[in-house]
SERO-4910 file (N, C-alpha, C, O; in steps of 0.05 Angstrom, whole numbers):
BEGIN
 pado doro    nc1    nc2    nc3   cac1   cac2   cac3    cc1    cc2    cc3    oc1    oc2    oc3
  Met    A   -248  -1484    488   -245  -1455    504   -211  -1448    497   -202  -1425    496
  Ala    A   -199  -1470    494   -167  -1456    495   -161  -1450    467   -138  -1441    464
  Asp    A   -177  -1454    446   -184  -1451    424   -185  -1413    409   -176  -1401    389
  Gln    A   -201  -1408    430   -217  -1391    422   -197  -1356    424   -195  -1353    449
  Arg    A   -189  -1340    416   -174  -1315    410   -183  -1294    422   -204  -1287    412
  Asn    A   -174  -1276    446   -183  -1240    444   -185  -1228    411   -165  -1231    396
  Pro    A   -204  -1218    402   -199  -1206    371   -186  -1179    378   -183  -1164    358
  Arg    A   -177  -1169    401   -168  -1145    409   -136  -1152    405   -122  -1138    390
  Leu    A   -130  -1168    414    -96  -1182    413    -96  -1185    389    -76  -1172    383
  Ser    A   -109  -1197    360    -99  -1204    338    -99  -1169    324    -87  -1169    302
  Gln    A   -108  -1145    332   -110  -1124    321    -79  -1109    329    -67  -1094    313
  Leu    A    -71  -1114    351    -50  -1110    373    -26  -1096    348    -21  -1072    345
  Pro    A    -14  -1118    335      8  -1108    314      2  -1082    295     17  -1065    286
  Val    A    -22  -1085    294    -28  -1057    266    -33  -1040    287    -14  -1025    291
  Met    A    -55  -1035    307    -44  -1011    326    -20  -1004    326    -13   -983    316
  Leu    A      3  -1026    343     30  -1008    349     41   -993    322     52   -971    323
  Ala    A     34  -1014    292     46   -996    280     42   -968    267     58   -952    259
  Leu    A     10   -969    267      4   -939    274     14   -921    291     27   -901    284
  Met    A      8   -929    314     26   -907    330     56   -902    325     69   -882    331
  Leu    A     63   -921    315     96   -913    311     96   -892    284    110   -872    287
  Ala    A     82   -894    262     83   -884    246     68   -852    247     75   -834    232
  Cys    A     49   -849    266     37   -816    285     65   -816    293     80   -813    274
  Ser    A     76   -818    313    100   -807    325    121   -799    307    127   -775    305
  Thr    A    134   -816    293    143   -816    272    147   -779    255    165   -763    251
  Asn    A    110   -785    251    110   -761    233    107   -730    255    116   -708    250
  Val    A     96   -737    270    102   -711    293    125   -699    300    129   -675    302
  Ala    A    143   -722    306    170   -723    315    192   -702    296    206   -683    302
  Gly    A    189   -716    272    205   -700    253    188   -711    225    187   -733    213
  Val    A    172   -683    219    170   -690    194    182   -680    179    193   -659    183
  Ala    A    182   -696    148    205   -673    129    205   -650    124    186   -637    115
  Gly    A    235   -639    130    246   -609    124    245   -598    150    254   -575    150
  Asp    A    237   -608    178    243   -604    207    277   -602    203    290   -608    184
  Asp    A    285   -592    226    313   -587    228    319   -605    265    302   -613    280
  Pro    A    341   -606    267    348   -614    294    337   -594    319    329   -601    341
  Ala    A    339   -569    307    335   -544    323    303   -547    332    295   -540    355
  Gly    A    288   -557    314    258   -564    321    242   -538    306    220   -531    313
  Lys    A    261   -523    277    236   -505    267    217   -521    254    217   -546    250
  Pro    A    196   -499    248    177   -520    228    196   -521    195    215   -507    188
  Pro    A    184   -540    181    184   -539    156    191   -521    143    182   -499    149
  Thr    A    215   -523    117    218   -489    114    186   -477    100    179   -453    102
  Ala    A    169   -499     86    142   -498     65    122   -478     90    102   -464     85
  Ala    A    136   -483    118    104   -475    139    117   -442    140    103   -422    140
  Arg    A    139   -442    141    143   -409    149    146   -392    126    143   -398    102
  Lys    A    153   -369    137    149   -347    131    173   -337    102    190   -322    112
  Val    A    177   -341     78    209   -336     65    214   -303     73    194   -290     66
  Val    A    231   -290     82    240   -261     80    271   -261     67    289   -277     73
  Val    A    270   -240     49    296   -239     33    308   -209     43    290   -192     45
  Leu    A    324   -204     47    342   -174     58    353   -173     37    363   -193     28
  Val    A    354   -143     22    369   -124     12    374   -106     25    360    -92     39
  His    A    415   -107     15    421    -79     28    424    -64     12    413    -65    -10
  Gly    A    442    -47     21    445    -13      5    468    -10     -6    483    -28    -14
  Leu    A    471     21     -4    498     32    -25    515     24    -10    513     28     14
  Arg    A    540      6    -22    561      3    -11    564    -11     20    579     -6     39
  Gln    A    544    -31     15    541    -56     34    549    -80     19    557    -77     -4
  Asp    A    547   -103     29    543   -124     22    513   -141     43    497   -132     59
  Asp    A    517   -164     33    494   -175     47    502   -179     92    491   -175    113
  Glu    A    526   -188     83    543   -182    116    534   -161    132    535   -164    157
  Asp    A    524   -137    123    517   -111    139    484   -106    147    473    -85    154
  Leu    A    472   -140    144    448   -132    153    447   -162    166    426   -174    165
  Gln    A    471   -174    177    472   -189    195    463   -182    220    469   -203    231
  Lys    A    450   -166    240    443   -153    261    406   -160    252    390   -171    267
  Leu    A    400   -150    224    371   -153    230    365   -177    219    341   -183    220
  Ser    A    380   -194    208    377   -219    204    372   -239    226    356   -257    232
  Asp    A    390   -229    232    402   -250    257    372   -244    284    361   -261    298
  Phe    A    368   -222    283    341   -224    296    319   -232    287    307   -246    303
  Leu    A    305   -229    260    291   -238    248    289   -270    252    269   -285    252
  Gly    A    311   -273    253    312   -306    253    305   -324    280    295   -346    285
  Arg    A    315   -301    297    305   -318    326    266   -326    325    255   -343    339
  Asp    A    256   -313    311    226   -320    304    220   -340    281    219   -338    256
  Lys    A    214   -361    298    217   -392    285    197   -397    259    198   -415    243
  Thr    A    178   -375    259    157   -376    234    171   -356    210    156   -349    192
  Phe    A    203   -345    211    211   -335    195    235   -356    181    246   -377    190
  Leu    A    236   -343    159    262   -363    143    274   -338    132    264   -326    114
  Val    A    302   -331    147    312   -304    129    331   -309    112    346   -327    120
  Leu    A    340   -298     84    355   -302     72    365   -276     64    355   -255     71
  Arg    A    382   -277     51    398   -247     41    410   -250     15    427   -265      5
  Cys    A    398   -230      8    414   -233    -23    436   -213    -35    431   -189    -34
  Glu    A    450   -217    -41    478   -198    -46    481   -193    -72    481   -211    -88
  Tyr    A    484   -163    -80    491   -157   -112    515   -137   -107    520   -133    -83
  Glu    A    529   -126   -123    556   -107   -123    547    -74   -117    551    -57   -135
  Ser    A    536    -68    -95    523    -36    -96    545    -15   -117    534      2   -131
  Arg    A    574    -17   -117    587      4   -133    588    -13   -165    596      2   -183
  Lys    A    583    -31   -171    585    -35   -197    558    -37   -213    553    -30   -236
  Asp    A    542    -49   -193    514    -54   -212    490    -31   -216    479    -24   -195
  Leu    A    485    -25   -231    461      2   -234    437    -17   -221    441    -41   -220
  Val    A    409     -5   -211    390    -22   -200    373    -37   -220    353    -50   -212
  Glu    A    379    -36   -243    359    -63   -264    385    -88   -267    381   -110   -274
  Asp    A    411    -78   -258    423   -108   -258    422   -119   -231    423   -144   -230
  Ala    A    422   -101   -203    412   -110   -180    393   -132   -182    394   -155   -172
  Ala    A    370   -118   -199    345   -135   -194    341   -156   -212    324   -174   -207
  Ala    A    356   -157   -234    360   -183   -242    377   -203   -225    371   -226   -228
  Lys    A    394   -199   -211    413   -213   -191    393   -226   -174    395   -251   -174
  Leu    A    371   -214   -156    352   -213   -140    324   -226   -155    306   -226   -139
  Ile    A    318   -235   -174    298   -246   -192    316   -282   -188    304   -300   -178
  Ser    A    343   -284   -198    358   -301   -202    358   -315   -171    349   -337   -166
  Phe    A    370   -296   -152    366   -304   -127    336   -321   -118    338   -345   -114
  Val    A    310   -307   -116    289   -324   -111    286   -344   -125    282   -365   -114
  Gln    A    288   -341   -154    281   -373   -171    298   -386   -160    287   -408   -155
  Lys    A    325   -385   -150    342   -407   -136    320   -424   -116    307   -444   -117
  Glu    A    326   -396    -91    323   -405    -64    289   -408    -51    283   -418    -29
  Ala    A    274   -397    -69    246   -395    -60    220   -399    -85    197   -393    -80
  Pro    A    227   -409   -109    216   -402   -136    186   -404   -132    173   -390   -148
  Lys    A    172   -417   -113    143   -424   -106    136   -418    -78    121   -434    -69
  Ser    A    143   -398    -59    138   -389    -36    133   -361    -46    144   -349    -65
  Glu    A    119   -355    -32    107   -326    -31    132   -313    -15    143   -329      0
  Val    A    139   -293    -16    165   -282    -13    166   -248      0    164   -228    -14
  His    A    170   -248     25    170   -226     38    195   -211     30    213   -226     22
  Phe    A    200   -182     30    220   -157     31    221   -156     56    207   -166     73
  Val    A    247   -139     57    261   -118     83    282   -113     58    292   -129     43
  Gly    A    283    -85     61    302    -70     39    306    -43     61    290    -30     74
  Phe    A    340    -41     60    349    -27     73    365     -9     47    383    -18     33
  Ser    A    350     27     45    360     47     28    360     34      5    343     17      1
  Leu    A    384     38    -20    382     35    -40    373      2    -50    371     -4    -74
  Gly    A    367    -17    -25    360    -41    -35    328    -39    -38    315    -57    -49
  Asn    A    318    -19    -29    278    -12    -34    285     -6    -66    273    -23    -79
  Leu    A    296      8    -80    292      0   -114    303    -17   -130    306    -16   -155
  Val    A    312    -38   -110    314    -51   -123    297    -72   -123    294    -86   -142
  Ile    A    285    -76    -99    264    -86    -91    236    -75   -114    220    -90   -124
  Arg    A    238    -49   -115    211    -45   -135    220    -49   -159    203    -53   -176
  Gln    A    238    -48   -166    246    -57   -195    246    -82   -206    240    -88   -229
  Phe    A    256   -102   -183    248   -131   -184    221   -139   -190    215   -159   -203
  Arg    A    204   -121   -180    173   -126   -173    164   -121   -204    149   -135   -217
  Gln    A    179    -97   -213    161    -95   -243    179   -113   -262    173   -115   -286
  Gln    A    188   -119   -258    217   -149   -287    195   -169   -279    179   -175   -296
  Val    A    194   -179   -256    171   -196   -244    147   -199   -263    141   -218   -277
  Arg    A    133   -172   -260    111   -169   -272    112   -174   -296    105   -195   -304
  Lys    A    122   -155   -313    124   -148   -345    136   -180   -354    124   -190   -373
  Gln    A    155   -194   -343    168   -217   -353    146   -242   -340    152   -265   -334
  Gln    A    126   -231   -337    107   -260   -326    121   -279   -313    113   -302   -318
  Leu    A    140   -278   -296    150   -294   -282    135   -313   -258    145   -334   -250
  Gly    A    109   -300   -248    103   -319   -229    115   -324   -205    111   -345   -194
  Leu    A    132   -304   -193    144   -300   -174    121   -292   -152    109   -271   -159
  Lys    A    113   -303   -129     91   -295   -113    111   -269    -91    134   -273    -82
  Ile    A     96   -247    -87    115   -228    -68     93   -214    -55     71   -205    -65
  Gly    A    105   -213    -28     87   -213     -4     85   -182      4     77   -164    -11
  Arg    A     94   -180     31     99   -160     45    130   -142     43    151   -154     42
  Val    A    128   -123     42    156   -103     35    154    -87     56    134    -73     60
  Val    A    180    -90     74    186    -73     93    208    -52     83    229    -63     80
  Met    A    207    -22     77    225     -1     69    236     12     89    227     31    100
  Ile    A    269     -7     96    270     26    113    291     42     97    306     38     78
  Ala    A    285     65    115    298     84     91    302     89     61    323     94     49
  Pro    A    275     87     51    283     82     18    280    109      6    264    126     13
  Pro    A    298    112    -14    306    137    -32    280    137    -47    287    138    -71
  Asn    A    256    136    -46    230    127    -61    233    148    -77    237    138   -100
  His    A    233    179    -78    241    203   -103    263    210   -103    264    234   -101
  Gly    A    292    196   -105    315    189   -113    329    210    -86    315    212    -66
  Ser    A    354    222    -86    370    221    -68    381    251    -68    405    253    -74
  Arg    A    365    280    -59    380    308    -60    411    309    -53    428    324    -63
  Met    A    416    290    -34    445    290    -28    458    279    -57    480    288    -64
  Ala    A    448    265    -68    468    248    -97    472    271   -114    493    277   -125
  Val    A    452    283   -116    458    308   -132    472    333   -127    484    348   -142
  Ile    A    467    331   -102    486    357    -94    523    348    -90    541    364    -88
  Arg    A    526    322    -90    556    307    -88    557    294   -115    565    271   -114
  Lys    A    551    303   -137    554    293   -167    587    302   -163    594    319   -147
  Gly    A    607    286   -182    619    287   -192    635    257   -195    626    234   -191
  Pro    A    665    268   -205    677    244   -213    691    228   -187    697    204   -188
  Gly    A    696    241   -169    708    234   -141    692    215   -137    698    192   -134
  Thr    A    654    229   -136    639    216   -119    624    186   -132    611    168   -121
  Leu    A    630    192   -156    624    166   -174    640    147   -166    634    127   -154
  Phe    A    662    155   -172    691    127   -160    686    117   -136    693     93   -134
  Tyr    A    673    129   -113    669    119    -88    646    108    -92    646     85    -83
  Phe    A    622    115   -104    588    101    -94    589     81   -124    584     57   -125
  Gly    A    594     92   -139    588     73   -169    578     95   -182    579    120   -179
  Pro    A    564     76   -203    548     80   -225    521     98   -219    511    118   -230
  Val    A    510     77   -193    486     82   -187    479    104   -175    456    112   -171
  Phe    A    506    119   -165    500    146   -155    493    163   -176    491    184   -164
  Asn    A    489    167   -203    479    172   -215    448    170   -221    434    189   -229
  Gln    A    437    141   -215    412    138   -223    395    147   -190    371    146   -188
  Leu    A    411    154   -170    394    161   -150    391    188   -144    380    196   -123
  Gly    A    406    208   -166    411    240   -172    403    247   -187    379    251   -184
  Ile    A    413    253   -211    408    272   -239    394    247   -252    373    252   -264
  Gly    A    401    221   -252    386    203   -272    363    187   -256    356    166   -266
  Phe    A    349    196   -230    333    181   -223    301    192   -245    284    175   -245
  Pro    A    297    209   -255    276    224   -272    274    190   -294    254    178   -300
  Ala    A    299    184   -301    299    163   -318    294    129   -313    291    110   -328
  Leu    A    297    132   -283    294    104   -267    269    101   -257    258     79   -257
  Glu    A    257    124   -248    233    122   -232    210    108   -247    192     97   -233
  Pro    A    208    107   -272    187     98   -299    190     64   -291    171     51   -299
  Asn    A    209     50   -278    222     33   -280    216     17   -253    226     -5   -247
  Leu    A    198     34   -236    208     11   -205    164     22   -200    149     41   -206
  Asp    A    162     -4   -187    139     -9   -188    125     -7   -158    140    -17   -141
  Thr    A    102      3   -147     97      3   -119     91    -20   -107     69    -27   -116
  Pro    A     97    -36    -91     85    -60    -80     56    -66    -70     46    -44    -73
  Asn    A     44    -75    -64     13    -80    -65     11    -77    -31     -8    -66    -20
  Asp    A     34    -91    -15     28    -91     21     57    -81     26     78    -95     25
  Phe    A     56    -50     33     94    -46     41     82    -25     68     59    -18     73
  Gly    A    111    -21     82    111     -5    104    126     11     97    136      7     75
  Ile    A    132     32    109    162     48    108    173     60    139    163     66    161
  Ile    A    188     61    133    208     70    171    232     83    152    246     73    134
  Ala    A    230    112    166    248    133    156    267    133    179    266    115    196
  Gly    A    287    158    180    293    166    199    297    194    201    306    204    180
  Gly    A    293    207    216    298    230    225    293    242    256    295    226    274
  Lys    A    287    269    261    294    285    284    264    285    302    258    283    326
  Gly    A    250    289    279    214    294    283    218    327    287    208    333    309
  Asp    A    224    341    279    230    363    280    232    382    263    243    403    271
  Gly    A    227    381    247    232    396    223    250    408    212    244    425    196
  Gln    A    274    402    218    299    406    219    324    384    206    340    386    188
  Gly    A    317    362    225    336    335    214    361    339    226    367    356    243
  Phe    A    377    316    212    408    315    220    422    331    206    444    336    216
  Ser    A    417    345    180    427    360    167    413    385    157    403    388    134
  Pro    A    415    402    177    395    429    166    409    444    148    394    455    132
  Lys    A    435    449    144    451    469    127    446    450     98    446    466     79
  Thr    A    443    429     90    447    410     68    424    405     63    423    401     38
  Leu    A    402    401     74    374    383     62    354    397     78    357    397    102
  Ser    A    337    408     69    314    428     77    290    405     88    285    384     77
  Gly    A    278    414    110    262    397    127    269    378    142    293    376    146
  Asp    A    255    363    151    273    335    169    278    310    149    264    300    131
  Asp    A    305    303    158    317    290    151    336    264    172    332    263    197
  Asp    A    353    247    160    365    223    165    398    231    169    414    216    180
  Asp    A    405    259    157    437    266    142    438    247    120    461    241    115
  Trp    A    419    235    106    423    230     77    402    238     58    403    245     35
  Leu    A    377    231     80    353    232     57    334    240     74    328    234     97
  Arg    A    322    261     51    301    277     72    277    263     68    274    250     47
  Val    A    253    263     92    235    241    100    219    241     76    214    222     62
  Glu    A    210    271     71    197    264     52    198    247     19    180    242      3
  Thr    A    229    243     18    237    230     -7    235    198     -1    241    179    -15
  Thr    A    225    199     24    223    160     30    197    159     29    191    136     25
  Arg    A    175    176     32    144    172     41    138    163      2    148    172    -18
  Leu    A    119    146      6    109    139    -30     71    129    -23     58    121     -4
  Ser    A     69    135    -44     36    130    -43     27     99    -41     36     81    -54
  Gly    A      5     98    -19     -1     67    -21      8     48      2      2     25      9
  Ala    A     25     66     12     37     50     41     18     50     66      7     68     78
  Ala    A     18     26     69      0     13     98      4     22    123    -11     21    143
  Asp    A     31     35    122     44     44    145     64     58    144     80     50    128
  Phe    A     73     81    158     90     94    167    108    105    196     98    113    217
  Arg    A    130    103    192    136    108    222    164    122    215    178    116    196
  Leu    A    170    144    238    206    155    232    212    151    267    200    153    288
  Val    A    241    142    257    261    132    275    278    155    282    290    168    265
  Asp    A    280    158    305    295    184    311    322    169    316    329    159    337
  Ala    A    346    170    281    367    154    279    375    175    251    360    190    238
  Glu    A    402    169    248    419    166    226    416    148    207    415    124    213
  His    A    416    156    181    407    135    154    429    112    164    421     90    170
  Asp    A    459    120    167    472     94    164    473     73    199    487     55    208
  Lys    A    454     86    206    449     68    226    422     55    232    420     38    250
  Leu    A    402     63    220    379     42    217    371     24    212    348     17    216
  Asp    A    395      8    200    391    -16    192    404    -33    210    405    -56    203
  Asp    A    415    -26    232    419    -35    255    407    -28    280    417    -36    301
  Asp    A    387    -16    280    374     -3    308    354    -23    317    337    -29    301
  Pro    A    353    -34    341    337    -56    343    302    -40    347    283    -55    353
  Arg    A    298    -15    345    276     -4    346    270    -13    312    253    -29    306
  Val    A    284     -2    294    272    -11    273    271    -45    267    256    -54    249
  His    A    288    -64    283    281    -86    273    256    -98    283    243   -117    272
  Arg    A    251    -83    306    222   -101    322    202    -87    301    187   -101    287
  Leu    A    202    -60    298    179    -53    279    179    -72    248    157    -80    238
  Ala    A    201    -76    237    196   -102    207    186   -120    214    166   -128    201
  Arg    A    199   -135    240    175   -158    252    151   -157    252    138   -177    246
  Lys    A    139   -135    259    112   -132    278    107   -128    243     95   -148    235
  Phe    A    110   -114    226    104   -107    199     96   -130    177     80   -129    158
  Leu    A    114   -155    189    125   -178    169     92   -197    175     76   -210    161
  Glu    A     93   -191    201     75   -218    224     38   -209    216     19   -224    211
  Ser    A     41   -178    217     10   -169    220      4   -150    194    -19   -147    186
  Gly    A     28   -136    181     16   -114    155     13    -89    168     -1    -73    155
  Phe    A     26    -78    199     24    -55    215     41    -61    229     48    -83    238
  Phe    A     58    -24    237     72    -32    255     75    -27    283     98    -22    292
  Glu    A     56    -28    298     51    -26    323     17    -38    323     13    -61    330
  Ser    A     -1    -24    317    -26    -35    321    -42    -25    295    -32    -11    277
  Arg    A    -66    -35    294    -93    -29    267    -94     -9    270    -89      5    250
  Ala    A   -101      5    296   -113     27    299    -91     55    304    -98     76    314
  Ser    A    -69     50    297    -45     70    306    -35     66    283    -10     69    285
  Arg    A    -43     60    257    -28     59    232    -23     85    214    -39    103    220
  Gln    A     -8     91    196     -7    121    188     -6    116    161     15    116    148
  Pro    A    -27    110    153    -20    103    118    -15    124    111    -15    143    126
  Ile    A     -7    128     76      2    145     58    -20    140     41    -24    116     34
  Pro    A    -39    165     30    -52    154     11    -46    171    -14    -55    165    -35
***
């Protein structure tokens, strides 16, 4: 009788080893960080693309806001907006995505000129068959049909201040437009007063954000559209815009499915 052993006791070391392995996997999967964020592969990759006369630091507030959502991995792509043409900036965006997230579906939030960079990026990816995966796009104050202000303010001094891309936004836009693809799943946030006059009634006809007419931001195929009472250079830091952008990245609409304002 003394030589007989409990079979459960003989299995105890194996059971303990399995428990230890499982607990290690739950507490610290490869890719987790000490802050408890999910692995990179489990988060949505969101790339922010800044506007004219900006760098990636100008989207810091937007980046911080989106970054507080643990389901997002927020990256910022920088280009030289006073030197680069749209096609140059798009090539830099391709290199950035290929380096930072070559296998992930990448979502984008663009501000102003950055939206044209995203649209040309999409065309270059498609034509070159690069295989990069493009998800949702949030366009904040996009000059989707050029900028009337860029036409009005043309001249040597303006080009010195804004750089050669300013011509692409103005008189050169007809040549640029064929190189801009329309995203598959995108929403637009425009600035304006909603009164039909806007912030620059003496310069721009219709509603505007003091730089772009609301009508020039609109693009056929948008899943949703929102107008925010704010001037152009305030939109990227506006908390209302931040909340709308996060909701669209999460759900494909700005507030609710029932309240969508698609652009046919």
